C-alpha positions in Angstrom: 13.3 30.8 28.5 14.6 30.9 31.8 11.9 28.7 33.3 12.7 26.2 30.7 16.6 26.1 31.7 16.0 24.3 35.0 14.2 21.2 33.0 16.9 20.7 30.5 17.6 17.4 32.2 14.1 16.2 31.9 14.2 17.3 28.1 17.9 15.1 27.8 16.1 12.2 29.4 13.4 12.3 27.2 15.4 12.5 24.2 17.6 9.7 25.4 14.3 7.6 25.6 13.0 8.4 22.4 16.4 7.4 20.7 16.0 4.1 22.6 12.7 3.5 21.5 13.2 4.0 17.9 16.5 2.4 17.8 14.8 -0.7 19.5 11.8 -0.4 17.5 13.7 -0.2 14.4 15.6 -3.2 14.7 12.5 -5.3 15.7 10.7 -3.8 12.6 13.7 -5.1 10.4 13.5 -8.6 11.7 9.8 -8.6 11.4 10.0 -7.2 8.0 12.5 -9.6 6.8 10.6 -12.5 8.4 7.4 -11.7 6.6 8.3 -10.5 3.6 10.5 -13.8 2.7 7.6 -15.8 4.2 5.2 -14.4 1.6 7.3 -15.2 -1.0 7.3 -19.1 0.0 6.4 -21.5 -2.6 4.5 -23.1 0.4 0.7 -22.3 1.1 1.0 -22.9 4.9 4.0 -20.4 5.1 2.6 -17.7 2.9 -0.8 -17.4 3.9 -0.4 -16.8 7.6 2.1 -14.2 6.7 -0.2 -12.5 4.3 -2.8 -12.3 7.1 -0.5 -11.4 9.8 0.6 -8.3 7.4 -2.9 -7.3 6.7 -4.0 -7.3 10.2 -0.9 -5.2 11.5 -1.4 -3.0 8.8 -5.4 -2.6 8.7 -5.5 -1.9 12.7 -4.6 1.4 14.6 -1.4 1.2 16.1 -2.6 3.3 19.1 -5.4 0.2 19.7 -2.4 -2.0 19.3 -0.3 -0.4 21.7 -3.4 0.0 24.2 -4.1 -3.6 23.7 -0.4 -4.9 24.4 -0.2 -2.4 27.8 -3.9 -2.4 29.1 -5.4 -5.5 27.8 -2.8 -8.2 28.1 -2.8 -8.2 31.7 -6.2 -9.6 31.7 -4.6 -12.8 30.1 -2.0 -12.7 32.7 0.7 -11.1 30.8 2.0 -7.7 32.1 4.5 -6.0 29.8 6.4 -2.9 30.9 5.4 0.6 29.1 8.8 0.6 27.2 8.5 -3.1 26.1 5.0 -2.6 24.9 5.8 0.5 22.8 8.8 -1.1 21.3 6.9 -4.2 20.3 3.9 -2.4 19.0 6.0 0.0 16.9 8.2 -3.0 15.5 5.2 -5.0 14.9 3.3 -2.4 12.8 6.3 -0.8 11.0 7.6 -4.2 10.6 4.2 -5.0 8.7 4.8 -2.2 6.3 8.2 -2.7 5.9 7.7 -6.4 4.9 5.9 -5.3 1.7 9.1 -3.3 0.9 11.3 -6.5 1.3 8.7 -8.5 -0.6 8.2 -6.3 -3.6 11.9 -5.4 -3.9 12.7 -9.1 -4.2 9.9 -10.0 -6.4 10.9 -7.1 -8.7 14.2 -8.8 -9.7 14.2 -10.1 -13.5 13.2 -13.8 -13.6 16.0 -14.6 -15.8 18.4 -14.1 -12.6 16.5 -16.9 -11.0 16.3 -19.3 -13.9 20.0 -19.0 -14.5 20.5 -19.8 -10.5 18.3 -22.7 -11.2 20.6 -23.7 -13.9 23.4 -23.7 -11.7 21.8 -26.0 -9.5 21.5 -23.4 -6.6 18.9 -24.3 -4.0 16.5 -21.8 -3.2 18.3 -20.5 0.0 21.4 -20.1 -2.2 19.4 -18.0 -4.8 18.0 -15.8 -1.9 21.3 -15.5 -0.3 24.1 -14.9 -3.1 21.7 -13.2 -5.7 18.4 -11.9 -4.8 19.1 -10.5 -1.7 22.1 -8.6 -2.5 20.6 -7.0 -5.7 17.4 -6.1 -3.6 19.1 -4.4 -0.7 19.8 -1.1 -3.0 15.9 -1.0 -4.3 14.8 -1.5 -0.4 16.8 1.3 1.3 15.0 4.5 0.2 11.2 3.2 1.3 12.7 1.5 4.2 14.2 5.0 5.2 10.6 6.6 4.7 9.4 3.4 7.2 12.2 4.5 9.7 11.1 8.1 9.6 7.7 7.2 10.2 8.8 4.8 13.3 10.5 7.9 14.8 7.5 10.0 14.5 5.1 7.5 15.9 7.1 6.8 18.8 5.7 9.7 20.2 2.6 7.4 20.6 4.4 5.9 23.4 3.6 8.7 25.7 0.3 7.5 26.0 1.2 4.5 27.8 3.3 6.5 30.5 6.7 6.0 28.4 8.8 9.3 29.6 10.0 9.9 26.0 10.3 13.7 24.7 6.2 13.9 24.1 5.7 12.7 27.5 8.3 15.1 29.2 7.1 18.2 27.1 3.6 17.7 28.3 4.9 17.8 32.1 7.1 20.8 31.5 4.3 22.5 29.7 2.2 21.9 32.8 4.6 23.2 35.0 5.6 25.9 33.3 3.0 27.1 30.9 5.5 27.6 27.9 3.4 25.7 25.3 5.0 27.2 22.0 8.4 27.4 23.3 8.4 23.6 24.6 6.8 22.2 22.0 8.9 24.3 19.5 12.2 22.7 21.2 10.8 19.0 20.6 9.8 19.6 17.4 13.2 20.7 16.5 14.8 17.7 18.2 12.3 15.5 16.2 13.7 16.9 12.8 17.4 16.6 14.2 16.7 12.8 14.6 14.8 12.3 11.3 17.8 14.0 9.4 20.2 11.9 11.1 18.0 8.6 9.9 18.1 10.1 6.4 21.9 10.9 6.4 22.3 6.9 7.5 19.9 5.7 4.7 21.8 8.0 2.0 25.3 6.6 3.3 24.1 3.0 3.1 22.5 3.9 -0.3 26.1 5.0 -1.6 27.5 1.9 0.1 25.3 -0.4 -1.8 25.1 1.5 -4.9 24.8 -0.9 -7.9 27.2 1.7 -9.8 29.7 1.0 -7.2 29.2 -3.0 -7.1 29.9 -2.9 -10.7 32.6 -0.8 -10.4 34.5 -3.0 -7.6 33.4 -6.1 -10.0 35.2 -4.4 -12.9 38.3 -3.7 -11.0 38.8 -7.1 -9.6 38.3 -8.8 -13.1 40.7 -5.8 -14.6 43.2 -6.7 -11.8 42.8 -10.5 -12.5 43.1 -10.2 -16.0 46.4 -8.3 -15.8 47.4 -10.9 -13.1 46.8 -13.3 -15.9 48.6 -11.6 -18.6 
């Protein structure tokens, strides 16, 4: 343990880098998820079909190959990405493709009667999506979206393959210097577990915040107060 103590700053820096990659990758994944998920629900083929092809391509190819292509192959076309940018881009696109199916499936599973009622109220497609479908779909999206985010965290270790100094990369440096394989990898195993717990807690809080039961209770309170005001 004494041999590891002097390398704690390296572990801390790797931890910070892993958090940065995870947060940035998650933000990009959410943007990609909603963009592709909503595009696949479009009534226009010229929007729906390219989105479907993009999702299938990103899901059907290896994340490692995508990462290597962005970092090692793009320079042959005159595009040079930094290691951390290539890592975030690969994670965001790949996990976003999986998350887009969560978005699409959650919205498509809404009762058709709600859409028909919105059409009867002369709502535009954008208004139906913004005011009715999306708010009701968010609670259904959260549990599978949490799984995607945990998966993104675990896959963030792959950015070490393109020299990003994250937890996994720095753990390899420390192991080479000290020979403490079991100890150092036990430490980062625990750190990854703690980060996954943080994601799970955040998702649980969001589930409670967007719980349909809570929304119905708030609506009932509002209606009751309005009724009492009238009486």
